[in-house]
KEKE-3310 file (N, C-alpha, C; in steps of 0.2 Angstrom, whole numbers, plus 5000, padded with zeros to 4 digits):
npx = (4991:5005:5006:5014:5009:5017:5020:5024:5036:5045:5059:5075:5067:5068:5068:5085:5085:5073:5068:5080:5075:5063:5065:5069:5059:5051:5060:5057:5044:5042:5036:5026:5025:5027:5021:5021:5013:5017:5026:5037:5051:5057:5058:5061:5074:5088:5100:5090:5081:5087:5095:5081:5083:5092:5086:5074:5081:5086:5079:5072:5063:5051:5045:5032:5028:5019:5020:5018:5013:5024:5034:5037:5047:5049:5047:5051:5060:5059:5048:5040:5045:5051:5044:5043:5058:5066:5061:5057:5071:5076:5068:5057:5051:5040:5024:5012:5008:5005:5000:4998:4994:4992:4982:4978:4976:4985:4983:4990:4988:4992:4988:4996:4999:5007:5002:4988:4972:4972:4976:4984:4993:4997:4986:4978:4972:4962:4958:4949:4953:4964:4952:4946:4958:4957:4945:4949:4958:4954:4940:4946:4952:4953:4955:4951:4956:4953:4964:4968:4978:4983:4990:4984:4971:4954:4942:4942:4944:4934:4940:4950:4957:4964:4964:4963:4961:4954:4951:4939:4935:4921:4916:4925:4926:4915:4918:4927:4915:4911:4919:4920:4933:4939:4951:4958:4969:4980:4991:4997:4988:4995:4991:4985:4970:4956:4941:4928:4915:4899:4895:4889:4882:4894:4907:4919:4935:4945:4958:4971:4990:4999:5015:5027:5041:5045:5050:5037:5028:5010:4996:4999:5013:5026:5021:5016:5005:5001:4994:4984:4980:4967:4959:4943:4946:4952:4967:4970:4983:4986:5002:5008:5026:5033:5042:5058:5052:5041:5024:5008:4994:4980:4968:4960:4948:4942:4929:4922:4908)
npy = (4978:4986:4996:5004:5009:5014:5021:5022:5026:5028:5029:5033:5044:5051:5060:5062:5066:5068:5052:5049:5056:5048:5035:5035:5039:5029:5020:5026:5024:5013:5002:4983:4980:4987:4989:4994:5000:5000:5003:5005:5011:5022:5022:5007:5001:4994:4999:5009:4999:4992:5003:5004:4990:4991:5002:4995:4986:4993:4995:4990:4984:4970:4969:4971:4969:4974:4976:4990:5000:5008:4999:4990:4988:5000:5004:4990:4974:4971:4971:4965:4951:4946:4953:4955:4952:4960:4964:4954:4950:4960:4963:4957:4939:4937:4942:4945:4945:4936:4936:4930:4935:4939:4948:4954:4948:4951:4952:4954:4962:4962:4976:4982:4980:4971:4976:4986:4986:5000:5017:5021:5014:5014:5014:5001:4982:4970:4956:4939:4926:4933:4940:4925:4920:4932:4928:4911:4914:4925:4917:4907:4914:4919:4927:4945:4957:4961:4964:4971:4973:4984:4993:4999:5013:5007:5018:5032:5052:5065:5079:5074:5076:5067:5054:5040:5023:5011:4990:4982:4986:4986:4974:4969:4976:4970:4960:4962:4965:4954:4947:4954:4963:4971:4983:4991:4994:5007:5015:5027:5039:5047:5057:5056:5046:5045:5034:5027:5014:5005:4990:4975:4973:4977:4986:4996:5000:5012:5015:5026:5031:5045:5049:5045:5048:5052:5064:5069:5075:5080:5086:5084:5088:5076:5059:5045:5032:5027:5014:5009:4992:4985:4974:4975:4988:5002:5015:5028:5034:5049:5055:5066:5076:5089:5102:5097:5081:5067:5073:5071:5075:5073:5061:5047:5034:5019:5007:4990:4984)
npz = (5089:5079:5066:5054:5039:5024:5008:4988:4986:4978:4973:4966:4964:4973:4990:4998:5011:5018:5015:5026:5038:5038:5041:5055:5062:5060:5069:5078:5083:5081:5075:5072:5061:5045:5031:5014:5001:4989:4970:4972:4964:4953:4943:4939:4937:4942:4950:4957:4964:4969:4979:4986:4992:5003:5011:5015:5024:5034:5041:5059:5061:5054:5034:5024:5009:4993:4976:4963:4949:4944:4947:4937:4921:4908:4894:4888:4882:4894:4902:4895:4895:4908:4919:4933:4937:4942:4954:4962:4962:4972:4980:4986:4984:4984:4975:4978:4996:5012:5029:5043:5058:5078:5080:5064:5051:5037:5018:5001:4987:4968:4959:4947:4931:4916:4902:4897:4893:4890:4886:4896:4904:4916:4924:4933:4937:4945:4944:4942:4946:4958:4965:4969:4977:4986:4992:4996:5007:5016:5018:5030:5042:5058:5064:5072:5064:5048:5034:5020:5007:4991:4977:4970:4973:4976:4979:4976:4982:4984:4983:4977:4961:4952:4938:4943:4938:4942:4933:4932:4946:4953:4953:4961:4974:4977:4980:4992:5001:5002:5009:5021:5025:5031:5034:5017:5013:5005:4991:4978:4972:4980:4991:5008:5014:5025:5023:5024:5020:5018:5014:5012:5022:5032:5040:5032:5031:5019:5017:5011:5005:5007:4996:5004:5004:4988:4976:4969:4974:4977:4981:4995:5008:5012:5019:5028:5034:5052:5061:5074:5082:5092:5101:5098:5092:5080:5079:5069:5062:5052:5046:5045:5035:5042:5042:5050:5054:5056:5060:5066:5057:5058:5063:5067:5074:5075:5077:5082:5079)
capx = (4998:5005:5007:5016:5011:5021:5019:5025:5043:5049:5069:5079:5065:5066:5072:5086:5083:5064:5071:5086:5070:5058:5070:5071:5054:5051:5067:5056:5038:5044:5031:5028:5027:5028:5017:5022:5010:5019:5030:5046:5057:5052:5057:5061:5081:5092:5101:5085:5079:5097:5090:5076:5083:5096:5081:5072:5086:5088:5074:5072:5056:5048:5040:5028:5028:5017:5024:5013:5015:5032:5040:5037:5051:5048:5045:5057:5058:5060:5042:5033:5046:5052:5042:5045:5063:5073:5056:5059:5077:5080:5062:5051:5050:5029:5020:5005:5012:5000:5002:4992:4998:4985:4975:4975:4976:4983:4983:4994:4988:4996:4986:4999:5000:5012:5001:4981:4966:4969:4983:4989:4997:4996:4981:4978:4967:4959:4955:4942:4959:4964:4947:4946:4961:4956:4941:4950:4964:4951:4940:4950:4954:4950:4955:4949:4954:4954:4969:4971:4983:4982:4993:4978:4962:4949:4941:4944:4942:4930:4943:4956:4957:4969:4959:4965:4957:4955:4946:4934:4932:4915:4919:4931:4925:4909:4922:4928:4911:4908:4923:4921:4938:4939:4954:4960:4978:4983:4994:4996:4988:5001:4988:4983:4965:4952:4934:4924:4909:4895:4895:4885:4880:4900:4909:4926:4938:4951:4966:4975:4996:5003:5020:5032:5050:5046:5050:5035:5022:5005:4992:5002:5018:5027:5018:5014:5001:5001:4987:4986:4977:4969:4952:4938:4946:4957:4966:4973:4986:4991:5007:5014:5033:5034:5051:5064:5048:5034:5017:5001:4988:4974:4967:4952:4945:4935:4927:4918:4903)
capy = (4978:4993:4993:5008:5011:5017:5019:5029:5028:5030:5027:5036:5052:5051:5066:5057:5070:5060:5045:5047:5057:5043:5029:5038:5040:5021:5015:5030:5022:5006:4997:4979:4980:4991:4988:4997:4997:5000:5009:5004:5011:5027:5019:4998:5000:4989:5003:5006:4992:4988:5007:4999:4986:4994:5005:4989:4983:4996:4995:4983:4978:4965:4976:4968:4971:4974:4981:4998:5001:5009:4994:4989:4991:5002:5001:4987:4970:4966:4972:4955:4943:4947:4960:4956:4948:4963:4967:4949:4948:4961:4966:4950:4935:4933:4950:4946:4941:4934:4937:4929:4937:4937:4952:4955:4944:4953:4950:4958:4961:4966:4978:4981:4976:4976:4978:4985:4990:5008:5021:5026:5008:5017:5011:4995:4978:4964:4948:4935:4922:4938:4938:4922:4920:4938:4924:4908:4917:4926:4911:4903:4921:4918:4935:4952:4958:4959:4969:4971:4979:4985:4997:5007:5012:5005:5022:5040:5055:5068:5082:5072:5076:5064:5048:5035:5020:5002:4988:4978:4986:4984:4965:4968:4980:4967:4953:4966:4966:4948:4944:4957:4967:4977:4991:4994:5000:5007:5022:5027:5045:5054:5056:5050:5050:5038:5033:5023:5012:4999:4984:4969:4977:4977:4992:4993:5009:5014:5021:5026:5034:5049:5049:5043:5050:5058:5075:5070:5078:5082:5093:5086:5083:5066:5056:5038:5031:5023:5009:5002:4989:4983:4970:4978:4998:5004:5021:5026:5043:5051:5058:5073:5083:5096:5105:5088:5078:5068:5076:5070:5077:5068:5054:5041:5030:5016:5004:4987:4983)
capz = (5084:5075:5058:5049:5034:5020:4997:4983:4990:4971:4974:4960:4964:4980:4996:5003:5017:5020:5018:5032:5044:5039:5047:5062:5064:5059:5070:5086:5085:5084:5072:5074:5053:5039:5025:5009:4995:4979:4970:4977:4965:4950:4935:4941:4937:4945:4956:4961:4966:4977:4984:4989:4997:5008:5014:5019:5030:5039:5048:5061:5058:5046:5031:5020:5003:4987:4969:4960:4943:4943:4948:4930:4918:4905:4888:4884:4881:4900:4904:4893:4895:4913:4920:4938:4939:4948:4960:4965:4965:4977:4984:4988:4977:4983:4976:4982:5002:5017:5034:5049:5065:5085:5078:5059:5043:5028:5010:4998:4981:4965:4954:4943:4925:4911:4899:4899:4888:4889:4881:4899:4906:4925:4930:4937:4937:4947:4940:4944:4950:4964:4970:4972:4981:4992:4996:4999:5011:5023:5019:5033:5044:5061:5070:5075:5059:5041:5031:5011:5005:4985:4976:4967:4977:4973:4980:4973:4987:4977:4984:4971:4952:4947:4939:4942:4938:4944:4931:4938:4954:4957:4957:4968:4979:4980:4988:5000:5004:5001:5015:5027:5024:5039:5031:5014:5014:4996:4988:4970:4974:4984:4992:5014:5018:5026:5016:5024:5015:5023:5010:5015:5031:5034:5039:5027:5032:5014:5017:5009:5010:5005:4994:5012:5000:4985:4975:4966:4979:4975:4986:5001:5007:5010:5026:5030:5043:5060:5060:5081:5083:5099:5100:5095:5090:5076:5078:5061:5061:5046:5048:5038:5037:5046:5042:5049:5058:5052:5063:5064:5053:5059:5068:5065:5078:5072:5084:5077:5082)
cpx = (4998:5006:5008:5015:5012:5018:5020:5031:5050:5056:5070:5073:5063:5070:5075:5084:5077:5066:5075:5079:5068:5060:5068:5066:5050:5055:5060:5052:5038:5037:5031:5027:5024:5025:5019:5020:5012:5022:5036:5051:5052:5054:5060:5069:5083:5097:5098:5083:5085:5097:5089:5077:5087:5092:5079:5076:5090:5082:5073:5066:5053:5046:5037:5024:5026:5022:5017:5017:5020:5040:5039:5042:5048:5046:5050:5054:5057:5051:5041:5038:5048:5049:5044:5053:5066:5067:5058:5065:5079:5074:5061:5051:5042:5029:5014:5006:5006:5004:4999:4996:4991:4979:4975:4977:4978:4986:4985:4991:4989:4991:4993:5000:5005:5009:4988:4975:4963:4977:4986:4989:4999:4991:4980:4971:4966:4955:4951:4950:4961:4958:4945:4950:4959:4950:4945:4955:4958:4946:4941:4952:4951:4952:4952:4948:4956:4958:4967:4972:4984:4984:4987:4970:4957:4941:4943:4940:4937:4935:4948:4956:4959:4963:4962:4957:4959:4949:4946:4934:4928:4915:4923:4929:4917:4912:4924:4921:4909:4912:4925:4926:4933:4944:4956:4964:4979:4986:4991:4996:4993:4997:4981:4974:4962:4945:4933:4916:4905:4896:4896:4887:4887:4903:4917:4928:4946:4954:4971:4983:4999:5011:5024:5038:5048:5046:5040:5027:5016:5001:4995:5009:5018:5023:5017:5007:5002:4996:4987:4982:4975:4962:4946:4938:4954:4959:4973:4976:4985:4994:5009:5020:5030:5040:5053:5058:5039:5027:5013:4996:4981:4974:4960:4953:4941:4933:4923:4913:4901)
cpy = (4985:4990:5003:5004:5015:5015:5025:5029:5030:5031:5030:5044:5055:5056:5060:5061:5066:5057:5045:5049:5049:5037:5027:5037:5032:5018:5020:5026:5016:5001:4991:4977:4984:4989:4995:4993:4999:5005:5010:5011:5017:5025:5009:4999:4996:4992:5006:5002:4992:4997:5006:4996:4985:4995:5001:4983:4988:4996:4989:4979:4973:4970:4969:4973:4973:4981:4986:4995:5003:5006:4990:4992:4996:5000:4998:4981:4967:4965:4966:4950:4943:4954:4960:4953:4954:4965:4959:4945:4951:4965:4962:4945:4934:4944:4950:4942:4941:4933:4935:4930:4937:4943:4954:4949:4948:4951:4957:4955:4964:4969:4979:4977:4980:4979:4981:4989:4998:5012:5021:5017:5009:5016:5004:4990:4973:4958:4945:4929:4929:4938:4929:4923:4924:4932:4915:4910:4918:4922:4906:4910:4920:4928:4944:4955:4959:4964:4968:4975:4981:4990:5002:5007:5012:5011:5028:5046:5062:5073:5081:5074:5073:5058:5044:5028:5013:4997:4983:4979:4985:4976:4964:4971:4973:4961:4955:4964:4957:4945:4947:4960:4973:4982:4987:4997:5001:5017:5026:5035:5047:5058:5052:5053:5043:5038:5028:5019:5006:4995:4980:4969:4978:4984:4991:5001:5009:5020:5022:5035:5038:5047:5049:5048:5054:5062:5076:5072:5080:5087:5093:5085:5076:5063:5048:5039:5027:5021:5004:5000:4984:4980:4972:4987:4995:5010:5023:5036:5044:5056:5063:5076:5087:5097:5096:5081:5078:5068:5073:5074:5077:5063:5052:5036:5025:5008:4998:4984:4976)
cpz = (5083:5070:5054:5039:5026:5012:4996:4985:4982:4971:4968:4960:4970:4984:4999:5012:5022:5022:5026:5038:5045:5042:5053:5065:5064:5070:5078:5089:5085:5085:5075:5065:5050:5035:5019:5003:4990:4978:4974:4973:4958:4945:4934:4938:4945:4951:4960:4966:4974:4982:4990:4994:5004:5014:5018:5026:5034:5043:5049:5063:5055:5042:5027:5014:4998:4981:4967:4953:4937:4944:4942:4924:4913:4898:4884:4883:4890:4902:4901:4895:4901:4919:4929:4943:4945:4953:4965:4967:4969:4982:4988:4980:4978:4982:4976:4991:5004:5021:5038:5056:5069:5083:5073:5055:5039:5022:5008:4991:4976:4960:4947:4937:4920:4904:4901:4894:4887:4886:4889:4903:4915:4928:4931:4935:4942:4943:4944:4949:4957:4969:4974:4977:4987:4998:4998:5006:5016:5024:5029:5042:5049:5068:5070:5068:5053:5036:5024:5010:4996:4982:4974:4971:4971:4975:4978:4980:4981:4978:4978:4966:4949:4945:4940:4943:4939:4938:4935:4943:4956:4957:4963:4974:4982:4982:4993:5004:5008:5009:5022:5029:5028:5036:5024:5013:5004:4994:4981:4969:4974:4987:4998:5013:5020:5022:5019:5020:5017:5015:5014:5021:5035:5035:5036:5029:5022:5014:5015:5009:5005:5000:5002:5009:4994:4984:4974:4972:4974:4977:4994:5002:5010:5016:5025:5035:5048:5062:5070:5081:5089:5095:5096:5092:5084:5077:5070:5061:5056:5047:5042:5040:5035:5046:5045:5054:5055:5061:5063:5063:5057:5063:5067:5072:5077:5076:5078:5082:5083)
residu = (UNK:UNK:UNK:UNK:UNK:UNK:UNK:UNK:UNK:UNK:UNK:UNK:UNK:UNK:UNK:UNK:UNK:UNK:UNK:UNK:UNK:UNK:UNK:UNK:UNK:UNK:UNK:UNK:UNK:UNK:UNK:UNK:UNK:UNK:UNK:UNK:UNK:UNK:UNK:UNK:UNK:UNK:UNK:UNK:UNK:UNK:UNK:UNK:UNK:UNK:UNK:UNK:UNK:UNK:UNK:UNK:UNK:UNK:UNK:UNK:UNK:UNK:UNK:UNK:UNK:UNK:UNK:UNK:UNK:UNK:UNK:UNK:UNK:UNK:UNK:UNK:UNK:UNK:UNK:UNK:UNK:UNK:UNK:UNK:UNK:UNK:UNK:UNK:UNK:UNK:UNK:UNK:UNK:UNK:UNK:UNK:UNK:UNK:UNK:UNK:UNK:UNK:UNK:UNK:UNK:UNK:UNK:UNK:UNK:UNK:UNK:UNK:UNK:UNK:UNK:UNK:UNK:UNK:UNK:UNK:UNK:UNK:UNK:UNK:UNK:UNK:UNK:UNK:UNK:UNK:UNK:UNK:UNK:UNK:UNK:UNK:UNK:UNK:UNK:UNK:UNK:UNK:UNK:UNK:UNK:UNK:UNK:UNK:UNK:UNK:UNK:UNK:UNK:UNK:UNK:UNK:UNK:UNK:UNK:UNK:UNK:UNK:UNK:UNK:UNK:UNK:UNK:UNK:UNK:UNK:UNK:UNK:UNK:UNK:UNK:UNK:UNK:UNK:UNK:UNK:UNK:UNK:UNK:UNK:UNK:UNK:UNK:UNK:UNK:UNK:UNK:UNK:UNK:UNK:UNK:UNK:UNK:UNK:UNK:UNK:UNK:UNK:UNK:UNK:UNK:UNK:UNK:UNK:UNK:UNK:UNK:UNK:UNK:UNK:UNK:UNK:UNK:UNK:UNK:UNK:UNK:UNK:UNK:UNK:UNK:UNK:UNK:UNK:UNK:UNK:UNK:UNK:UNK:UNK:UNK:UNK:UNK:UNK:UNK:UNK:UNK:UNK:UNK:UNK:UNK:UNK:UNK:UNK:UNK:UNK:UNK:UNK:UNK:UNK:UNK:UNK:UNK)
# end
């Protein structure tokens, strides 16, 4: 099974030339599924969601999408009364989708919050209810691979200085270890990396994607990740925009013991 992992599209603050390149590249690579790990829009406006919806309709493969903090309206009443209405109307009714396939079971978790105990509401959080949902979903999993996608990464790379706070991160990591989750797909930082951690005797890969098409790049150009699953191994390519093509920048292969 082949999965393309894209993130932080930021429609409204995107480069349309890069968008066209991304679409043509995904069509060429023919993944079975596209996973989009949040921040689909920049300001959560109707126009941005409509353009994002048209983007997903152009893809010939299904998309598994979760929201990010930018998909919440700003400081107006909509943020507190109907925070996810525009997202549900134009992208997906389900904020925390689930998918069961032959090789991979995927659970989505919404880490974005309309308000947090912090001055920075761009941070994320994982609740006790969400941890129970993760446990319930993977308790019934019989596939070789368990994948979870969340917008805010639970780990930060040491070479990247952006402070990405995820409230209840410790308990979240405990749940991932207890449920033997194999791969965590995330975004938010606009910085791609793969980090491995052994938890509860099980190896979990934390895979973060760069922004796929936003003009808000940081240390890396736009990019996405490509994951090819077999029964006992997965190859993860980190692709970056170079000229008018998304080229493989690095790749890792992980084999399950």
